[in-house]
Structures are given as C-alpha cells and as structure tokens.
C-alpha positions in Angstrom: 8.5 -6.4 29.3 7.9 -3.1 30.9 10.9 -1.5 29.1 9.5 -2.8 25.8 6.1 -1.3 26.3 7.7 1.9 27.6 9.5 2.3 24.3 6.2 2.3 22.3 4.7 4.8 24.8 7.5 7.2 23.7 6.3 7.1 20.1 4.9 10.5 19.1 1.4 10.8 17.8 2.7 11.6 14.2 4.4 8.2 14.0 1.0 6.3 14.9 -0.8 8.5 12.3 1.7 7.8 9.7 1.6 4.1 10.5 -2.2 4.0 10.3 -2.2 6.1 7.0 0.3 3.8 5.5 -1.9 0.8 6.2 -5.2 2.3 5.3 -4.2 4.6 2.3 -3.8 1.9 -0.3 -7.3 0.5 -0.1 -9.2 3.6 -1.3 -6.6 3.9 -4.0 -7.2 0.3 -5.1 -11.0 0.6 -4.9 -11.3 3.8 -6.9 -11.0 2.2 -10.4 -13.6 -0.5 -9.4 -15.9 2.1 -8.2 -15.6 4.2 -11.3 -16.2 1.2 -13.4 -19.5 0.3 -11.5 -20.6 3.9 -11.7 -20.3 4.0 -15.5 -21.9 0.5 -15.9 -24.8 1.7 -13.6 -25.0 4.9 -15.8 -25.2 2.6 -19.0 -27.8 0.4 -17.6 -30.0 3.4 -16.5 -29.7 4.7 -20.1 -30.6 1.5 -21.7 -33.5 1.0 -19.3 -34.9 4.6 -20.0 -34.6 4.2 -23.7 -33.6 0.8 -25.4 -32.5 2.6 -28.5 -28.9 3.8 -28.3 -26.5 5.2 -31.0 -23.4 3.2 -31.6 -21.3 6.3 -30.9 -23.0 6.7 -27.6 -22.6 3.0 -26.7 -18.9 3.1 -27.7 -18.4 6.1 -25.4 -20.0 4.4 -22.5 -17.9 1.3 -23.1 -14.8 3.5 -23.3 -15.7 4.9 -19.9 -16.3 1.6 -18.5 -13.1 0.2 -19.8 -11.9 -3.4 -19.6 -12.6 -5.8 -16.9 -10.3 -5.2 -13.8 -8.3 -7.7 -11.8 -9.4 -8.6 -8.3 -7.9 -6.5 -5.6 -5.1 -8.4 -3.8 -5.8 -7.6 -0.1 -2.7 -9.3 1.1 -0.4 -7.4 -1.2 -2.1 -4.0 -0.3 -1.6 -4.8 3.5 2.0 -5.9 3.0 2.9 -2.7 0.9 0.9 -0.4 3.2 2.4 -1.8 6.3 6.1 -1.6 5.0 5.5 2.0 3.9 3.7 2.9 7.2 6.5 1.3 9.3 9.1 3.3 7.2 7.3 6.6 7.5 6.6 6.1 11.3 10.1 5.0 12.1 11.5 8.1 10.2 9.1 10.5 12.1 9.9 8.8 15.4 13.7 9.0 15.0 13.5 12.5 13.7 11.5 13.4 17.0 14.1 11.9 19.1 16.9 14.0 17.7 17.8 16.8 19.9 18.1 19.4 17.0 14.6 18.6 15.8 15.9 18.0 12.4 13.4 16.7 9.8 16.1 15.8 7.3 16.1 12.2 8.7 12.3 12.0 8.1 12.7 13.2 4.6 15.5 10.6 4.0 13.3 7.8 5.2 10.4 8.9 3.0 12.9 9.1 0.1 14.3 5.6 0.8 10.7 4.1 0.8 9.9 5.8 -2.5 13.0 4.5 -4.1 12.5 1.0 -2.7 9.0 1.1 -4.1 10.2 2.1 -7.5 12.9 -0.6 -7.5 10.5 -3.2 -6.4 8.1 -2.4 -9.0 10.9 -2.3 -11.7 12.4 -5.6 -10.6 9.2 -7.4 -9.9 8.8 -10.9 -11.5 6.5 -10.9 -14.5 2.9 -11.8 -13.7 2.5 -14.5 -16.4 5.8 -16.2 -16.4 4.9 -20.0 -16.1 4.9 -21.2 -19.9 3.6 -24.7 -18.8 0.5 -23.8 -16.8 -0.2 -20.3 -17.9 -1.0 -19.2 -14.4 0.1 -15.9 -12.9 0.5 -17.1 -9.3 3.4 -15.6 -7.5 3.2 -16.6 -3.9 5.3 -16.3 -0.8 5.0 -18.7 2.0 3.1 -17.3 5.2 6.3 -18.1 7.3 8.5 -15.8 4.9 5.9 -13.0 5.5 5.8 -13.5 9.2 9.6 -13.6 9.4 9.7 -10.3 7.4 7.5 -8.6 9.9 9.3 -10.0 12.9 12.6 -8.7 11.4 11.0 -5.3 11.0 10.0 -5.2 14.6 13.3 -6.4 15.7 15.0 -3.7 13.9 12.6 -1.0 15.1 13.0 -2.2 18.7 16.7 -2.3 18.4 16.9 1.3 17.0 14.4 2.4 19.7 16.5 0.9 22.5 19.7 2.5 20.9 18.1 5.9 20.7 16.7 5.7 24.2 20.1 5.4 25.7 
C-alpha cells in the first residue's frame, strides 16, 4: 500500500491542477447560458416594472436575447466528461514529466487524443429522442458500468505509473 501511495506522491503539481481543472471547468461553461438567460429575463422584468407600455419591437428584442427554454444541466454527465478529460490531461502531463528528455510531445499527443475522442463521442452519440413508443429522451448507464469505467482508468493509470517508476 505504501508503494501505491508513493506513486501518487510523485505526481507533479501540474498534473493535479490539470485534473482539478478538467473536473471543475465544465460547470461554469454549462452554467453560462442559464445565467445569461436569467440576466435578460431580469432585465425585461425590470423594464416592464418601470413602464408597463413596451413596443413590440423592443419586446421581440428582449425575447430574442432570452431565447428558448434551456434544458436542465446534467451534473452526472458533466462530472464524467470532466473527470475523463482531467485524467487524460493529468496522465499526459505526468508521463511527460517522467521522461528524461523533458519532451512535451507526449503531453500534446494526450491532449490531442482527448480532443479527438470527444469529437468522436459527440458525433457517434445516440440520438436524444430515439424511443418512438414512449417519446422519452432517457439514455442511462448503470451505476456499475460507470464505477467499472473509473476503476479501469485508475488501474491503467496505476499500471503505467508502476511501469514508468521502474
């Protein structure tokens, strides 16, 4: 167990920061459209409170700024995507730090792989509203599958860390 803990003590600070950034960065990006919509709705409410008479063009402009109703934020999806991107970036930084020549090419390759994987996953994702019988848009993964995915990532990271340590 001490050897396993010692492996994580060898991780450079950049890897920990990239992991933290990968987990936390998707949340402000997902919250921005909601905050923008609330701001414009509040602006319209203040305008109507100040003067009940409003021109149709002005109301249309406010409604254009507000936009359509947004979907709820899927926290689980954000966590999974952020954690996978953070682990990939942190692993790339960690492995590039362990190389003797100090090459950052491996780090750039890992970031490129994560970007290509994200684009592939977005292009090949199942359609949101596929079920013609119920009309639901539920695409769920069992919690055991998600736990197994993260355990597999940790196992691969530990194996790579042990291989590079020797």
